C-alpha positions in Angstrom: 114.7 76.9 66.8 117.6 76.6 64.7 120.5 76.3 67.0 123.6 78.0 65.8 121.8 80.6 63.0 122.7 84.1 63.2 119.7 86.6 64.8 117.9 88.2 61.9 118.9 91.6 61.1 116.3 94.0 62.3 115.0 96.5 59.7 113.8 100.0 60.9 111.0 101.2 58.5 110.6 105.0 58.0 106.7 106.3 58.5 106.4 107.3 54.5 107.5 103.3 53.8 105.2 102.1 56.2 102.4 104.3 54.3 103.2 102.7 51.2 103.8 99.6 52.2 100.2 99.7 53.6 98.7 101.3 50.5 100.2 98.6 48.6 98.6 95.6 51.0 95.1 97.6 50.2 95.6 97.4 46.5 96.8 94.0 46.6 93.7 92.7 48.9 91.5 94.8 46.5 92.7 92.9 43.4 91.9 89.5 45.1 88.5 90.6 46.2 88.1 91.9 42.5 89.4 88.4 40.8 87.3 86.4 43.4 83.6 87.9 42.3 84.4 87.6 38.5 85.7 84.1 39.2 82.6 81.8 39.1 82.7 79.5 42.5 82.3 75.9 42.8 78.8 76.3 43.9 77.6 78.3 41.2 79.5 76.3 38.6 77.2 73.2 40.1 73.5 75.2 39.6 74.8 75.9 36.4 75.6 72.2 34.7 72.5 71.0 36.5 70.5 74.1 35.0 72.0 73.0 31.5 71.7 69.5 32.4 67.9 70.5 33.0 67.2 72.2 29.9 68.5 69.4 27.9 66.4 66.9 29.5 63.2 69.3 28.8 64.1 69.5 25.2 64.4 65.8 24.9 61.3 65.2 26.8 59.8 67.7 24.4 61.3 65.3 21.1 60.1 62.0 22.5 56.5 63.5 23.1 56.8 65.1 19.6 58.2 61.7 18.4 55.2 59.7 20.5 52.6 62.0 19.1 52.3 60.8 15.2 49.0 62.6 13.8 47.3 59.4 12.0 43.9 60.9 12.0 43.6 61.0 8.3 44.9 56.7 8.0 42.4 54.0 9.2 44.2 52.4 12.4 45.4 49.3 10.6 48.2 47.2 12.7 51.5 46.5 10.9 50.9 42.5 11.2 47.5 43.5 9.0 49.5 45.0 5.9 49.7 40.8 4.4 46.2 40.5 5.3 44.7 43.6 2.9 47.5 42.2 0.0 45.6 38.2 0.4 42.3 40.7 0.0 43.3 42.1 -3.0 44.1 38.7 -4.3 40.9 37.1 -3.7 39.0 39.5 -5.1 41.4 39.4 -8.3 41.2 35.6 -8.6 37.2 35.6 -8.3 36.8 38.6 -10.4 37.9 36.3 -13.5 34.9 34.9 -13.6 32.8 38.2 -12.6 30.0 40.0 -14.9 31.1 42.1 -16.9 28.9 45.1 -15.7 30.7 44.4 -12.3 34.3 45.1 -13.4 34.3 48.7 -13.3 32.9 48.4 -9.7 35.6 45.9 -9.1 38.3 48.1 -10.4 37.2 50.8 -8.1 37.5 48.9 -5.2 40.7 47.9 -5.9 42.0 51.2 -6.5 40.5 52.4 -2.8 41.9 48.8 -1.6 45.5 50.2 -3.0 45.2 53.2 -1.2 44.4 51.8 2.1 45.4 52.9 5.1 44.6 56.2 3.3 40.6 56.4 2.8 39.2 57.2 -1.0 36.8 59.9 -1.2 33.5 59.0 -3.1 33.9 56.2 -2.6 31.1 53.3 -0.9 30.8 49.9 -1.5 30.2 46.8 0.1 32.3 43.6 -2.3 30.9 40.1 -1.0 32.1 36.5 -2.0 28.0 35.2 -1.9 27.5 31.2 -1.8 24.3 30.2 -2.5 23.0 26.3 -2.1 19.3 25.7 -2.9 17.3 28.6 -0.7 20.5 29.1 2.1 22.8 31.6 1.2 26.5 32.9 2.9 28.4 35.7 2.1 31.8 36.9 3.5 32.2 41.2 2.7 34.2 43.7 2.8 33.2 47.0 2.8 35.0 50.7 2.2 33.9 54.2 2.0 35.4 57.3 2.8 35.3 57.3 6.8 34.8 53.3 7.1 36.6 49.7 6.4 34.2 47.1 7.9 34.9 43.1 7.3 31.3 41.1 7.9 30.3 37.2 7.6 26.2 36.5 7.6 23.5 35.1 5.1 20.0 33.3 5.3 18.9 29.8 6.3 15.4 28.8 5.0 13.8 26.0 7.2 10.7 24.4 6.2 7.7 25.7 7.5 9.4 28.7 9.6 10.9 30.4 6.4 14.1 32.3 6.3 16.2 33.4 9.4 19.0 35.9 8.3 22.3 36.4 10.3 24.8 38.9 10.3 27.8 40.2 12.5 30.5 42.6 11.4 34.2 41.2 12.4 36.3 44.0 11.8 35.8 47.7 12.0 37.5 50.6 11.5 37.1 54.4 11.0 39.0 57.3 10.2 39.6 59.5 13.8 40.4 56.4 16.1 37.3 54.1 16.4 38.2 50.4 15.7 36.6 47.1 16.9 38.1 43.7 16.3 41.8 42.5 16.4 44.3 41.3 14.6 43.3 37.5 15.3 39.8 38.9 14.2 40.8 40.1 11.0 42.7 36.9 10.2 40.2 34.4 11.0 37.9 36.5 8.6 39.9 36.3 6.3 40.4 32.2 6.2 36.4 31.8 5.5 36.7 35.2 2.6 39.8 33.1 0.7 38.0 29.8 1.2 34.8 31.0 0.0 33.5 30.2 -3.1 30.6 31.5 -5.2 30.5 34.7 -7.2 31.2 38.4 -6.6 28.6 40.3 -5.7 29.6 44.2 -5.5 26.9 47.5 -4.0 26.8 50.8 -3.6 28.5 54.2 -5.3 31.4 55.2 -7.0 32.7 58.4 -8.3 36.5 58.8 -7.7 39.2 59.2 -9.9 41.1 56.7 -10.9 44.1 58.4 -11.6 45.1 59.8 -7.9 47.2 57.7 -5.6 47.4 58.1 -1.6 50.8 59.0 -0.4 53.0 56.2 -0.3 53.9 56.7 3.3 51.0 55.6 5.4 52.3 52.2 6.4 55.5 53.6 7.8 53.5 56.2 9.7 51.2 53.8 11.2 54.4 51.5 12.1 55.8 55.3 13.9 52.3 55.4 15.9 52.2 51.9 17.3 55.9 52.0 18.3 55.3 55.0 19.8 52.7 52.9 22.3 54.7 50.0 22.8 51.5 47.7 21.7 51.6 44.8 20.9 50.1 44.2 17.1 47.7 41.4 18.2 45.1 43.1 21.0 43.2 46.4 20.8 
């Protein structure tokens, strides 16, 4: 109660004025209810925001899966760290071919063409190139084989023992095929290369070749392999 304030003057409404006031009051409540329905509620906003966020996550997840599913079915599944090994094989072959029989040079050229197209396969090529060393009746070789479906690194030879005869041995160190099959690690690859580089003797090559030397491979093969291995978080060494 406020002491000293004069009492408010009483206002008397007629029945008509009271009815008009009731109508205006109902109209005001009606407008407020309509505005309330049109305006988004806090809960609705949260649900909508969560739905949008989930949609973004789903799209991001689908994009990540697409990025991880690099299709390399048309490539030999080399590790990125093995590219220098391929380069070293080519250099070693070129060094040895200087003393090769001229009749072999065409096949060696075809082999180098297929080697340069890696990690893509080369159709109509099936060649096995070896560095052969013969000492008396003993033989050793280090070979690399290429065809339209496989890449193989091998070592082998034969040892002749008096009264026993010749005993052959061979082993495949690394084998990679189109479609995903692979046997052998990067370390196996490098161990084989050490023997190939240090091998003496001469080049010998067997097989068939009927390919177009002018057909070069796309230049994105190693980039595609990089993306493939990065998407799987694999270490370069080991498989």
